[in-house]
N, C-alpha and C positions, 0 to 999 in steps of 0.2 A: 574090263568088262564087269568084274565083280564089284568094283567101286561104283559104277553107274547104277547097279541094282540096289545097292545100299542107299544111294541118294534118292532114288525113286521111292523106296519103301518109307524113308523118313518124311518125304513130302506128303505121302498118303496119310501117315499117322498124324501129321500136323493138321491136315484138312479135316480129319475126323474130330480132332479135339476142338477146333474152331466151330464146327457144326453143332457139337454137343453144347457148347457154351451159348450159342445163339438160341437154340431150342429151349434151354433152361431159362434164359432171360424172357422169352416170349410167354412162357407159362406163368412166371411171376407177374408180368404186366396184366395178363388176363385175369388172374385172381384179384389183383388190385382193382381192376376195372369193375369186376363183378361185385366186389365189396363196396365200392363207391355207389354202384347202382342200387345195392340193397339199402344203403343209408339214405339215398334220395327217395326211393320209392316206397320205403317202409318195409313191411313184411313181404317176403317173396311169395309169389302166387304158387299154389300147389305145393305147400311145404311138406307133404306126406312122403312116405318112403316110396322109392321107385319113380317119383315124379320130379322132373327138372324144376328147379327153383329159378327165380329171377336172377339170382347171382350166377347160376349155371348158364342161363341163356344170354345174360347181359342186357335184357330188356327191362325198361322202367315200367313199374306198375302204378296204378292210381287207386286210392281208397275211394270207394263208392258209398253214398248214403242214399237211402230210399226216401224220397220226398213226394209230396202231393203236387201234381201238375194238372193243367186243364187238358182233357182229351178231345174237347170240341170248343169252338168259339163261344164265349160266354158274354153276351152283351150286357151293358150297364143296366142294373135294375132286375136282372133275372134271379130267381131263387135257384141256387145251384142244385141240380138234380144228381142222384147217385151215379148215373152214367155220364155225367159231365166232367168228372175228375177221376184220376187214377194215381197209382203209385208206380214210380219208375226210379231206377238207380241214377244218381246224379254225382258227377265228380266232386269230391270234397273241396278241391281247390276252386271250383266255379260256383260254389253255393252263394246265395244272397247273404246279406249281413245277418249275423247271429240273432235268433229270436224273431226274424221276420218271415220265416218260411215254416211250413207244416211238414212234420215227419210222417212216416207210414202209420204210426200209432194214433195220429191226429186226423186221420181221414174222415171219420164220422163227425168231427168238429167242424169240418168245412162244408159237408153236405147240409143243405138247408139254410146256409148263409145267403146273403144278398150281395151280388156283385156291385161294388161301389163304382167301378170303372169298367171299361171294356177289357176283357182278358182273352188273349188269343190262344189258340190251340198249341200245345207244347210248352207253354210258359209256366214256370212255377207259380203256385198260388201264394201271394204275399199277404201278410196280415193286414197291411194297410189297404188292400184291394177288396176286402169283404167287411160287411157290417151285419149285425144281427137282425136289423129290421129296416123297413123302407124309409122310415123317417130320417135316418141318418144319412141317406143318400144326398140330401140337400146340402150336406157339408162340402160336397165337391164344388158347388157353386155353378154359375152360368158359364157359357162359352166365352162371353165377353170378358168376364173377370179372368178367365184362363189366358185369353189373348193378351191382356194387359201385363201379365207376368212375363211374357216373352219380349215385351218392349224394352229395349236397351236405352236407358236415359240416366241423367244425373239425379233426377228426383222421381219419387213414386208418382204414379198417375191415377187419376180418378176419371170415371166416365160421366159425362153430362150431355143431355140432349137439348138442342135449340131448334126453334122453328126455321123453316126455309121460306124464301120468297117464292110464291106459287108461279111467278112468271119465269123463273130460272135465271133471272138477271144476277141475283146475288150469289149464285153457286155455280158459276162457269157453265151456264146452260145445261145443267144436269150432267156435266162431265165428270164430277167428283165421284170416286168409287172408294169402297172400303180398302184400307191399306195406304191411301194417299196421305200426304201431309199438306195442311193448309194454314194460311195466315188469316187472322180475323181483323177486319177493318171496320171501324166504327165511325159514324158521323154524328157530331153533336151540334145542337142549335142553342146558342147562348143568348140570353136576354138580360137586361138590367132589372133588378128587383130592389125594393126597399129593404134594407138589412133588418129592420125591426118587424115590419109587417110581412116580409117575405112575399110581397105581391109585385106584380108587374109595374114598372115605372112608365109614365110619370104618375105621381099621386094626384088624387083629387084635392082641390083647394077650395075652402069655403071662407069667405070674408066675414069677419066678426065686427059688428058695429054696436055702438051703445045708443039706444034710443033716448029721446028727451025725458022719458020717464025714468031713465036710469037702468032699464033692463037691457040685457045683451041680446043682440039679434044675430043669428048665424045664417048667412046666405046659402043659397042652393049650391051644392058641390059642383065644381068645374074641374076638368082635367087640365093640368098644366103646372106651371111654376110661376110664382110672382117675381118680378124683376123691377128694379128702379128704371124710370124712363122720364125723359123730358116732356113726353106727351101728357103726362098727368103727374101732379104732385104726389098722388097716392101710389104711383107706379102702375104697371100693367100686368096682366096675367097672360103668359105665353102658353098656348095650347097646341098640341100636335095636329098636323094636317091629316093624319091617318088615325084610324080607330085604335091601333096598337103599334108598338114599335116593331121594327123588322129584326128577326133573329139573325145572329151571326153564325155562319156555318164553319165548323172545324172538322176536318177528317184526318184520322190518324190510325196507323196500324197498331194493334194492341197485342193480342196473343199471337205468338209465332210458333210454327212447327207443331200445330195440333194434329194428333194422329186420328184419322177417320176410322172409327170402329164399325159403323153401320150407316148406310144411307136408307132412310125409310124405317118403318116399324119393324121390330124384331118378330120372328115367327112365334107361334104358340110354343111354349116350353123353352124358348131362347136358344135352341140348338142351331148354330150357324156354321159350325165347323163340319165340312164334308156334307152339308145338306144338299139334297138333289133339288134343283130349281123346278118349279112347275112349268111344264111345256106351254108355250104360247100358241094359241090357236090363230091361224091365218085364214082370211077369207079366200074363197076360190076366185081366180081371176075371171073377169067378165068375158063373155064370148067375143070372138072377133067382130069388128065393125064392118063397114062397107068395104068391098075390094079385098077382103081377107086380112086387112090390117088390124092388129090387136087394138082393142079399145083402151083408152087411157084410164088406168085405175083411179078411182076417186080417193082423195086424201082422207086418211082416217086419223083419229086422235092417237097420241102416244099411249102405249099400254100402261106405263108406270109413271106416276107423278109423285116423287117423294116430297112430303111436306115437313119432314123432321130429319135431323141428322144427329148422330151420337159421336162425340169427340172424346179422346183421351187426353187430358190436360193435367197440369199440376193442380194441387188443391187451391192455391191462390188464384190461378187462372179460372178455375171453376167459379170462384166468387165473382170475378170480373164478368164472365158470361151471364151469370145469374142476374147481376145488377143490370147489365145491358138489356136483358129480356124484360125484367121488371120495369125498367125505365122506358120501354118501348122504343129503343134506339134501333134504327136500321142496321142490320148485320150483313156485311159482305164477306164472302170467303174467297180468298185468292189461292189457287192451286200452285203448289211448289213443285219444282222439277224433282224427278226421282233421285234420291241420294243427296239432295241439297240440304245441308245443315248449317249453312253460313248464317251469321247474325249481322245484319246490316242495320245501322241506326237510321231512322226516318224522321223527317221534320213534319210537324203538323201542317196541313195544307189549309190556308185561309185565303180570303180575297187579297189580303196584303201580300201573301206568299206568291200568289199567281201573278200579281202585278210586278213584284220585284224579280222573280225568277224568269218569267217569260216576257218581260217588258210589255205587259198588257196595260199600258197607260190609258187613262180616260181620254176620250177625244176632246178636241177643242170645241167649245160652244160656238157654233156658226150662226149666221144670220138667216140661214135657210135650212130646210129639212126635207125628208122624203114624205110623199103622200101615197098610200095611207101610212100613218105613223107606225113605226116598229115598236110594239109594246111588249113583245115576248120573243124568246128564241124558239124556233121550230124544234120540237122534240116530242117523243112519245110520252104521254101520261101513263103511269103504271097501270091504272085501271083500264084505260083504253087499249094498252098494249096486250093485256090479258084477253080482252074481248077480241082483239085482232088475231091473236094466235089461235084462239078457239075456233073462230070462223074460217081461218085459212087452213085448218087441219094440223097446225103445229101446236095447238093447245093441248093441255093434259087434264083429264078428269081427276078428281080427288082420289086418294088411295081408298 
């Protein structure tokens, strides 16, 4: 009985020793954790006597710096008023880059400055967002220039404007919108010219003869070319049956993937980002007709007719478009599918290409023909098409 009591007492003593060791280990870990927290967070908060420090509580503290922030929305161009900015503590780890923010002692330096860009409430005032006078606001540039900086491409882009076909045929029936990508198709008319005169062929030919008096006589100029012939020992002069030669048409895609910045003229000031469109006024429907049936509304002209478009292209492509406009070459814009960046080589289209590719061979000359004779293909003339659209309600007045 006495032996059992000794064994029980020894077990109790061993349990107490183990408990003491565990408690001592926990205290060391807590001190080590508190020391690490002090190293990470800097000086402990409330380091005075009787106040718990960050090391005692195990909480991480942040160093705060008082900086100037906007206490109200400051639109671009506003002279910053005294009640538009204030001083608030800001975590040192979240401060903007050094030298680009204003501290509490620089508050008066910010008041009276001009907002170069929109500054939203609660945002730190950055040095690059304010300027001393209104003239330096122009350094921010236009919205169009800012948009081109967001375009991701291999080459820098420049903006250039080109005229549009007023009928809408050359720009996908006014379906092109800002943000689209288009290909530019040009059609060329080629003629033969004299390489020296740079004038349309054929040249005028004047026969030179020597009179009995020995003087030279120059005959009246005739269009054509002299050729030897059995009809006359002096040869003959071949003249064209038409007043001028027929141009040869070539159509080819030139600029690809041009980014549409704007369709139509830019608004005053050039602000196009987030601009509120002007509401369109609609006419009241006519009263019901006979039998209570609604009367058919009359067709009206489309409210907007863009006559100009602005494209973002490479510098070399800008020269191509400028040359085409100066050369008065018809420009057709082809709308690309969204996200389509493929580059597909195209062949120039000529009469020979159409014959070879589509087997459009000339017909055999027969001994009979249709009456009346077919002298042209039925199609819309561009001028007549414009008149037709205007009279039918699909036309569009100028901007």
